[in-house]
C-alpha positions in Angstrom: 27.8 127.3 -76.2 29.8 126.3 -79.3 33.2 128.1 -79.7 32.5 130.6 -76.9 35.8 131.7 -75.4 36.2 131.5 -71.7 39.0 131.9 -69.1 40.5 129.0 -67.3 43.3 128.6 -64.7 46.6 127.3 -66.2 49.0 124.7 -64.9 51.9 123.0 -66.7 53.5 119.7 -65.9 56.9 118.7 -67.0 56.5 115.2 -68.5 59.8 114.0 -70.0 62.8 115.1 -72.1 62.4 114.3 -75.7 66.0 114.1 -77.0 67.2 117.7 -77.4 63.6 118.9 -76.6 61.5 119.1 -73.5 57.9 117.9 -73.5 55.4 119.6 -71.3 51.7 119.1 -70.7 49.5 122.2 -70.6 46.3 121.7 -68.5 43.1 123.7 -68.7 44.4 127.0 -67.7 44.4 130.8 -67.0 44.6 131.4 -70.7 42.0 133.8 -72.1 40.9 134.0 -75.7 38.7 136.7 -77.2 36.9 137.5 -80.4 39.6 140.0 -81.5 42.4 137.4 -81.2 44.4 139.5 -78.7 47.0 137.7 -76.6 47.0 137.3 -72.8 50.1 136.0 -71.0 49.9 133.5 -68.2 52.0 133.9 -65.1 55.4 132.1 -65.0 55.1 128.5 -63.9 57.8 126.8 -61.8 58.4 123.2 -61.1 61.6 121.5 -59.8 63.0 118.9 -62.1 62.9 115.3 -60.8 66.1 114.0 -59.3 66.3 111.2 -62.0 66.1 113.7 -64.9 68.9 112.8 -67.3 71.1 115.9 -67.6 70.5 119.4 -66.4 68.1 121.6 -68.2 67.6 125.4 -68.1 65.5 128.0 -69.8 65.1 131.2 -67.9 62.0 132.1 -69.9 60.4 130.6 -73.0 57.8 132.7 -74.8 55.6 130.5 -76.8 53.1 132.5 -78.9 50.1 130.7 -80.2 48.3 133.5 -81.9 47.4 132.8 -85.5 50.7 134.0 -87.0 53.0 132.1 -84.7 50.7 129.2 -84.6 51.1 128.6 -88.4 54.9 128.4 -88.1 54.8 125.9 -85.2 51.8 123.8 -86.1 53.9 120.7 -86.3 54.4 120.8 -82.5 50.7 120.3 -81.7 49.6 117.2 -83.4 47.2 116.5 -86.3 44.0 117.0 -84.4 44.2 120.8 -84.3 42.6 123.3 -86.6 44.3 126.3 -88.0 43.7 129.4 -85.9 42.0 127.5 -83.1 44.5 125.2 -81.4 43.0 122.9 -78.8 45.5 123.3 -75.9 43.6 121.7 -73.1 45.5 118.7 -71.5 47.5 118.1 -74.7 51.2 117.4 -74.7 53.3 119.9 -76.6 57.0 119.8 -77.5 59.3 122.8 -76.9 62.2 122.4 -79.4 65.9 123.2 -78.9 66.2 123.4 -75.1 69.6 123.8 -73.7 70.8 121.0 -71.4 74.1 122.4 -70.3 73.2 124.3 -67.1 73.4 122.8 -63.7 70.3 124.8 -62.6 67.7 122.1 -61.9 64.7 124.4 -62.3 62.7 125.2 -65.4 60.5 128.2 -65.9 58.1 128.5 -68.7 56.0 131.5 -69.7 53.2 130.8 -72.1 51.4 133.4 -74.1 48.3 132.3 -75.9 46.0 133.8 -78.4 42.3 133.0 -79.1 41.3 129.4 -78.9 38.3 127.2 -79.0 36.9 125.7 -75.9 34.4 123.3 -77.5 35.8 120.6 -75.4 34.9 122.4 -72.2 31.4 123.7 -73.1 28.0 122.4 -71.9 24.9 122.1 -74.1 23.1 125.4 -73.6 19.8 123.7 -72.6 21.2 120.9 -70.5 20.3 120.5 -66.8 22.1 118.9 -63.9 20.3 117.3 -61.0 21.7 117.0 -57.4 20.3 115.2 -54.4 21.0 115.4 -50.7 19.9 112.3 -48.7 20.2 113.7 -45.2 19.1 112.6 -41.8 15.7 114.3 -41.9 14.9 114.7 -45.5 15.7 114.1 -49.2 16.3 117.3 -51.2 16.7 117.8 -54.9 18.3 120.8 -56.7 18.4 121.4 -60.5 21.0 123.7 -62.2 20.8 124.9 -65.8 23.9 125.0 -68.0 24.7 128.5 -66.6 24.7 127.0 -63.1 21.6 128.8 -62.0 18.9 127.0 -59.9 15.9 126.0 -62.0 14.0 124.3 -59.2 14.4 122.5 -55.9 12.1 120.1 -54.0 12.2 118.4 -50.6 10.7 115.3 -48.9 10.6 115.6 -45.1 10.7 112.1 -43.6 8.7 112.6 -40.4 5.9 114.6 -41.9 5.6 113.2 -45.4 6.4 109.5 -44.6 4.7 109.3 -41.2 4.1 105.5 -41.5 7.7 104.9 -40.6 7.2 106.7 -37.3 10.7 108.2 -37.2 11.6 111.1 -35.0 14.0 113.5 -36.7 14.4 110.9 -39.4 15.7 108.2 -37.0 14.9 105.5 -34.5 16.6 105.6 -31.1 17.0 102.0 -29.8 16.0 102.0 -26.1 17.5 98.5 -25.7 21.0 99.4 -26.9 22.7 102.5 -25.4 23.7 104.9 -28.2 22.2 102.8 -31.1 20.5 105.1 -33.6 19.3 103.9 -37.0 17.0 104.8 -39.9 14.7 102.5 -41.9 16.5 101.8 -45.1 13.4 101.4 -47.2 12.2 104.9 -46.2 15.1 106.4 -48.2 14.0 104.3 -51.2 10.4 105.5 -50.9 11.5 109.1 -50.6 13.3 108.9 -53.9 10.2 108.1 -55.9 8.3 110.8 -53.9 10.8 113.5 -54.7 10.7 112.5 -58.4 6.9 112.9 -58.3 7.3 116.4 -56.9 9.9 117.3 -59.6 7.4 116.0 -62.2 4.7 118.3 -60.8 7.1 121.2 -61.1 7.1 120.6 -64.9 10.8 119.6 -65.0 11.8 118.2 -68.3 13.8 115.1 -67.2 14.9 114.5 -70.8 17.2 117.6 -70.6 19.1 116.3 -67.6 22.6 115.5 -68.8 23.9 114.2 -65.4 22.8 113.4 -61.9 24.9 113.2 -58.7 24.1 113.3 -55.0 25.1 113.7 -51.4 24.5 111.2 -48.6 24.7 111.6 -44.9 28.2 110.4 -44.1 29.1 107.1 -42.4 25.6 105.5 -42.7 25.6 102.0 -44.1 23.2 99.8 -46.1 23.5 96.0 -46.2 22.3 94.4 -49.5 21.1 90.8 -49.1 22.6 88.1 -51.4 20.7 88.1 -54.7 19.8 91.8 -54.5 21.8 92.7 -57.6 19.4 90.8 -59.7 16.5 92.8 -58.3 18.3 96.0 -59.0 19.0 95.1 -62.6 15.4 94.3 -63.4 13.4 97.1 -61.8 9.8 97.4 -63.2 9.0 101.0 -64.1 5.3 100.3 -63.5 5.9 99.7 -59.8 7.3 101.9 -57.1 10.9 101.2 -55.9 9.9 100.6 -52.3 7.5 97.8 -53.4 10.3 96.0 -55.3 13.2 96.5 -52.8 11.4 95.8 -49.5 13.2 92.4 -49.2 16.5 93.4 -50.6 18.4 94.1 -47.4 20.0 91.7 -44.9 19.2 94.2 -42.1 16.2 96.5 -42.4 17.6 99.4 -40.4 20.8 101.3 -41.3 23.2 102.5 -38.6 23.7 106.3 -39.2 26.2 109.0 -38.1 24.4 109.6 -34.8 25.1 106.1 -33.6 27.5 105.7 -30.7 27.2 102.0 -29.8 30.5 100.8 -31.1 33.1 102.1 -28.7 34.6 98.7 -28.0 35.0 98.0 -31.7 36.7 101.4 -32.2 39.3 100.6 -29.6 39.9 97.1 -31.0 40.5 98.5 -34.5 42.9 101.2 -33.1 44.8 98.6 -31.2 45.2 96.4 -34.4 47.1 99.2 -36.2 49.2 100.5 -33.3 46.9 103.0 -31.6 44.4 105.8 -32.3 47.0 108.2 -33.8 48.3 105.5 -36.1 44.8 104.8 -37.3 44.3 108.5 -37.9 47.5 108.8 -39.9 46.4 105.9 -42.0 42.7 106.5 -42.5 42.3 110.2 -41.8 40.5 109.7 -38.4 40.9 107.8 -35.2 38.3 105.2 -34.4 34.9 106.9 -34.2 31.7 105.1 -33.2 29.7 106.5 -36.1 32.2 105.4 -38.7 31.3 102.5 -41.0 34.2 100.2 -40.1 33.3 99.9 -36.4 29.6 99.5 -37.4 30.5 96.6 -39.7 32.7 95.0 -37.1 29.8 95.2 -34.5 27.4 93.6 -37.0 29.9 90.7 -37.7 30.5 90.1 -34.0 26.8 90.3 -32.9 25.0 89.0 -35.9 27.4 86.9 -38.0 24.6 85.2 -40.0 23.3 88.5 -41.3 26.9 89.6 -42.1 27.5 86.4 -44.1 24.2 86.9 -45.9 25.3 90.3 -47.0 26.3 90.6 -50.7 27.4 94.3 -50.8 27.8 97.0 -48.2 27.0 100.5 -49.4 27.3 103.9 -47.8 24.2 106.1 -48.0 25.8 107.9 -51.0 26.7 104.8 -53.0 23.3 103.2 -52.0 21.3 106.0 -53.6 23.6 106.0 -56.6 22.9 102.2 -56.9 19.2 102.9 -57.2 19.8 105.3 -60.1 22.0 103.0 -62.1 20.3 99.7 -61.3 23.5 98.1 -60.1 25.9 98.3 -57.2 27.6 101.6 -57.4 31.2 102.0 -56.1 32.0 103.9 -52.9 33.8 107.1 -53.9 37.2 107.9 -52.4 36.0 111.0 -50.5 33.1 109.4 -48.6 35.1 106.2 -48.3 37.6 108.1 -46.1 34.7 108.4 -43.5 34.8 104.6 -42.8 38.1 104.1 -40.9 38.8 101.6 -43.7 40.6 103.5 -46.4 44.3 104.5 -46.7 43.9 108.2 -47.5 47.3 108.5 -49.2 46.9 105.5 -51.4 43.1 106.0 -51.9 42.7 102.3 -51.5 41.2 99.9 -48.9 43.7 99.3 -46.1 44.4 95.6 -45.8 45.4 95.8 -42.1 42.2 97.6 -41.1 40.0 95.3 -43.2 41.5 92.3 -41.5 40.9 93.9 -38.1 37.2 94.6 -39.0 35.6 91.5 -40.5 36.5 88.6 -42.8 35.9 88.8 -46.6 35.1 92.5 -46.2 36.9 93.8 -49.3 34.7 91.8 -51.6 31.6 93.1 -49.9 32.8 96.7 -50.2 33.7 96.6 -53.9 36.1 98.9 -55.6 36.6 102.6 -54.8 36.1 105.3 -57.5 37.2 109.0 -57.8 34.4 111.4 -56.9 34.3 112.9 -60.4 33.9 109.5 -62.1 30.8 108.1 -63.8 29.0 105.5 -61.7 26.9 104.5 -64.7 24.1 105.6 -67.0 20.6 106.1 -65.5 18.7 102.8 -65.5 15.7 102.0 -67.6 13.3 102.4 -64.6 13.9 106.2 -64.6 14.0 106.4 -68.4 10.6 104.7 -68.7 8.9 106.1 -65.6 10.1 109.7 -65.6 11.3 110.1 -69.3 15.0 110.6 -68.6 17.3 110.5 -71.6 18.9 107.0 -71.7 22.4 108.7 -72.0 22.0 110.6 -68.8 25.1 110.0 -66.6 25.0 109.2 -62.9 28.2 110.7 -61.4 29.5 109.1 -58.2 27.6 110.3 -55.2 29.6 111.5 -52.1 29.1 112.5 -48.5 27.1 115.5 -47.5 29.9 117.6 -46.1 32.2 117.0 -49.1 29.3 118.1 -51.4 28.8 121.2 -49.2 32.5 122.0 -49.8 31.8 121.8 -53.6 28.6 123.8 -53.3 30.4 126.6 -51.4 33.2 126.5 -54.1 35.7 126.4 -51.2 39.1 126.7 -52.8 41.3 128.9 -50.6 43.0 127.8 -47.4 42.0 131.1 -45.8 38.3 130.2 -46.2 36.5 128.4 -43.5 33.0 126.9 -43.9 30.6 126.3 -41.0 27.5 124.2 -41.7 24.8 124.7 -39.2 22.5 121.7 -39.7 21.4 118.6 -37.9 25.0 118.2 -37.1 27.3 121.3 -37.1 30.5 121.0 -39.1 33.6 123.2 -39.6 35.7 122.5 -42.6 38.4 123.9 -44.9 41.0 122.7 -47.4 44.7 121.9 -47.3 47.4 120.3 -49.5 49.4 119.2 -46.4 47.0 117.3 -44.1 48.2 116.4 -40.6 45.7 113.8 -39.2 45.4 114.1 -35.4 43.4 112.6 -32.6 40.4 114.8 -33.2 38.9 115.9 -36.5 38.9 114.3 -39.9 40.8 114.3 -43.2 39.1 113.4 -46.5 40.3 113.7 -50.1 38.8 116.8 -51.7 35.9 115.6 -53.9 36.6 118.3 -56.6 40.4 118.6 -56.5 42.6 115.5 -56.9 45.6 117.2 -55.2 44.1 118.6 -52.0 42.3 117.4 -48.9 39.3 118.4 -46.8 39.8 118.9 -43.1 36.7 118.8 -40.9 35.4 118.9 -37.3 31.9 117.5 -36.5 29.5 118.2 -33.7 26.5 115.9 -33.2 24.5 118.4 -31.1 23.6 121.0 -33.7 20.2 122.1 -34.8 18.4 119.5 -32.7 20.0 121.0 -29.6 19.1 124.6 -30.7 15.5 123.5 -31.3 15.4 121.9 -27.8 16.5 125.1 -26.1 14.1 127.1 -28.3 11.2 124.8 -27.2 12.2 124.9 -23.5 13.1 128.6 -23.2 11.5 130.5 -26.0 7.9 129.1 -26.3 8.9 127.1 -29.5 9.4 130.5 -31.2 12.5 131.4 -33.2 11.5 135.1 -33.0 11.6 134.9 -29.2 14.8 132.8 -29.3 16.4 135.6 -31.4 15.1 138.3 -29.2 16.7 136.6 -26.1 20.0 136.3 -28.0 19.9 140.0 -28.9 19.0 141.3 -25.5 21.6 139.2 -23.6 25.0 140.9 -23.6 28.1 139.4 -25.5 30.2 137.2 -23.1 26.9 136.5 -21.2 28.3 137.8 -18.0 30.7 134.9 -17.8 28.0 132.2 -18.1 29.1 129.1 -20.0 27.1 126.1 -21.0 27.7 122.6 -22.4 24.6 121.1 -23.9 24.5 117.5 -25.2 21.1 116.0 -26.0 23.0 113.2 -27.8 26.4 111.6 -27.0 28.7 114.3 -28.4 31.6 113.6 -30.8 33.7 116.7 -30.1 34.3 116.7 -27.2 33.6 113.0 -26.5 31.1 113.6 -23.7 27.8 111.7 -22.8 24.3 113.1 -22.8 24.0 115.9 -20.2 23.9 119.7 -19.5 26.6 121.5 -17.6 26.3 125.2 -16.7 29.0 127.4 -15.1 29.4 131.1 -14.0 32.8 132.7 -14.0 32.6 135.1 -11.1 33.3 138.8 -12.0 34.3 138.0 -15.6 34.8 141.2 -17.7 36.9 139.8 -20.5 40.1 141.6 -19.3 41.8 138.8 -17.4 41.2 135.3 -16.0 43.6 135.8 -13.1 42.0 135.4 -9.7 38.7 134.3 -11.2 36.9 131.2 -10.2 33.9 129.4 -11.7 31.1 127.5 -10.1 28.5 125.1 -11.5 24.8 126.0 -11.4 21.7 124.1 -12.2 20.0 126.6 -14.5 20.1 130.0 -16.2 17.4 132.4 -17.0 16.0 132.0 -20.6 18.0 134.7 -22.3 21.2 133.5 -20.6 20.4 129.9 -21.6 20.0 130.9 -25.2 23.2 132.8 -25.4 25.1 130.2 -23.4 24.1 127.6 -26.0 25.0 129.7 -29.1 28.2 131.2 -27.7 29.2 127.7 -26.4 28.7 126.1 -29.8 30.7 128.7 -31.6 33.5 129.0 -29.0 33.9 125.3 -29.3 34.2 125.5 -33.1 36.9 128.2 -32.9 38.8 126.5 -30.1 38.9 123.1 -31.8 39.6 124.4 -35.3 42.7 126.3 -33.8 43.8 123.2 -31.9 43.4 121.1 -35.1 45.7 123.4 -37.0 43.2 125.1 -39.3 44.5 128.6 -40.3 42.8 131.6 -38.8 40.0 132.3 -41.3 40.0 135.4 -43.5 36.3 134.8 -44.0 33.7 132.3 -43.0 31.1 130.9 -45.4 28.0 129.7 -43.5 25.6 127.2 -44.8 22.9 124.9 -43.4 19.4 125.8 -42.1 20.6 128.0 -39.2 22.8 130.1 -41.6 19.5 131.9 -42.4 19.4 133.2 -38.8 21.1 136.6 -38.7 21.4 136.7 -34.9 23.4 133.5 -34.9 25.6 134.7 -37.7 26.3 137.9 -35.6 27.7 135.7 -32.9 29.9 133.8 -35.4 31.4 137.1 -36.7 31.9 138.4 -33.1 33.7 135.2 -31.9 35.8 134.5 -34.9 36.5 138.1 -35.7 36.0 137.9 -39.5 33.4 138.5 -42.1 30.7 135.9 -42.5 29.2 135.2 -46.0 26.2 133.1 -47.0 25.1 131.4 -50.2 21.9 131.7 -52.2 20.7 128.3 -51.1 21.1 127.2 -47.5 21.3 123.6 -48.6 24.7 123.6 -50.1 24.9 119.8 -50.2 22.3 119.3 -52.9 23.6 122.4 -54.7 27.1 121.0 -54.5 25.8 117.6 -55.8 24.3 119.3 -58.9 27.5 121.2 -59.5 29.4 117.9 -59.2 27.1 116.4 -61.7 28.1 119.1 -64.2 31.8 118.6 -63.2 31.6 114.9 -63.6 29.9 115.3 -67.0 32.6 117.6 -68.1 35.4 115.3 -66.9 33.8 112.4 -68.8 33.5 114.5 -72.0 37.1 115.5 -71.7 38.3 112.0 -70.9 40.2 113.1 -67.8 39.9 115.2 -64.7 39.6 119.0 -65.3 39.5 121.6 -62.6 36.0 122.4 -61.4 36.7 126.1 -61.9 36.4 125.4 -65.6 32.7 125.3 -65.0 32.4 128.9 -64.0 35.7 130.7 -64.6 35.4 134.4 -63.7 31.6 134.3 -64.0 30.8 133.1 -60.5 28.7 136.2 -59.8 26.3 135.2 -62.6 25.6 131.8 -61.1 23.7 130.5 -58.1 27.1 129.7 -56.5 27.9 133.2 -55.6 28.0 134.1 -51.9 27.2 137.5 -50.3 28.4 139.3 -47.2 26.0 138.7 -44.3 27.9 140.1 -41.3 31.1 142.1 -41.1 33.9 141.2 -38.7 33.3 141.7 -35.1 35.0 144.3 -32.9 38.6 143.2 -32.3 38.5 144.1 -28.6 35.5 141.9 -28.2 37.3 139.1 -30.2 40.1 139.3 -27.6 37.7 139.0 -24.8 36.1 136.0 -26.4 39.6 134.5 -26.6 39.8 134.5 -22.8 36.3 133.1 -22.5 37.3 130.4 -25.0 40.4 129.5 -22.9 38.3 129.1 -19.8 35.8 127.0 -21.6 38.5 124.6 -22.8 39.8 124.3 -19.3 36.4 123.2 -18.1 35.8 121.0 -21.1 39.1 119.2 -20.5 38.1 118.5 -16.9 34.7 117.2 -18.1 36.4 114.9 -20.6 38.7 113.5 -17.9 35.8 112.9 -15.6 33.1 111.8 -18.0 34.7 111.3 -21.4 33.8 108.2 -23.5 37.3 107.7 -24.9 
């Protein structure tokens, strides 16, 4: 791309006073250069001076022209590494001379006008590729982006059908001996990696052009490396498959995953150690959850201490897969690390008090945390020799599947809400002022060092929809959709709660509960009673499931404090189902958009690979928007309008139905809840 000129968002940080001058740092910003050298002005930037600033400074406006004429006169302010006519402004420190320090006004405004400039530092080689993986519950997916962020190819390995010798169902084992215990064979994920590389090879992908790789892993799942495994990782033989070499590398052969709910006692013990569930949430971003890695580790230590003591390193699914690629233990990234009940989300460091409450010697087994945009290492020789990767290919820190979806959806506005309709259903958005509560989760944003991701998770997502499809619609999505279309909105007051697995939100056990609100029209709840029934007719069952899932998303997102969405971006497999999206628009009352690829996690991982590569080239974090600027519509990241906002009168009627649903849900939790 050479010296191609592109727009970038601008920020300025006051650094320190320099005698009679003021030093500021200009970050990659909303400054636009063009071939004709015209000037574009950035918006005024305001930042309060720190309380320990020596003296009071004021400048109502400072115009700082950097076009070729003015640049010549002020070249001395920019350092020796700039070239005449093309100053490199990105993340450099610049000195503004002769600033008055007599005013008592403790705010400083700066208006920067900039001319044409080179963005060599922020360009990508025009033929480079970026590879992203998603190691999910049921499959391993790969997506490749070119330097213009368009999809080149994608491949998938489905565990049940393509690796049948593991005999998984939906990618997991359900342990009949331990209530709520759900695991996956660790070595299956290893074998899937070689298999997806074989598929990419058959697609004629040139691995030598891949500049960086990153990935997404199902959150919370954990892998336990046996002592001595680092030596195996560092000496992988490219002539042998990974699974053959790593079959004996794990102290436990089956990895607990996010569907597991066998650690209730451990959750309560960890909460008690820090002063209660809310205190744990404020500290780590979530109260104690059975699927979180900390309680899983505690249970292993308490029930199988010999295996725990024989464990050299504990990885998340994300850092485990990254470890395979670099041939060494990869760090856990700060975003996925927040899904463990072990990390202080404000300090982005392991919490000593929680580690001590979980298991002895745990910090050493976890290793150091790393920012999500950091380089985990270079691709190891196994992949260079076997698949012809360039030895300089970077492996960027992997992260969790939901954080990668956030990246793939380019979610950057608090008014945007994302709904992922996959094996689990998730609702997430972003905020700069997180308020952890007793439900929901807070994670650091994987692509913005200043904001956070807030999220709600439902375990009974696509598997529950498939169960109702199989029971009521002859295993046909066409018939399922027909039933959803022919049944009326509000379902005549029929409400359903469907849990094939122990649910996370609300914390209810396996079971189905169906209710009919008598004479419900959506106008009022006064004088109306509901009664429980054993079954609905098939169309009503389908609508009760879909409306129930979406009403729960809306109710809990409002209770969690998420802002009313201006738009919803839907992703995940079921986001391709127009009839389900129609219900989302009707219940939330806003437009629903979709993305080009329903698997936003592997897409987000490929985008994060490009972002991490750029940060590494720059030597510091740069905003991810630098990758696409105002050219989003020319990439595979663009989203399109799928359904317009629902009728507002119907939205109001759904609000009443939602209120009644929450009343019933609260009673069910009081009677049956697992917390």
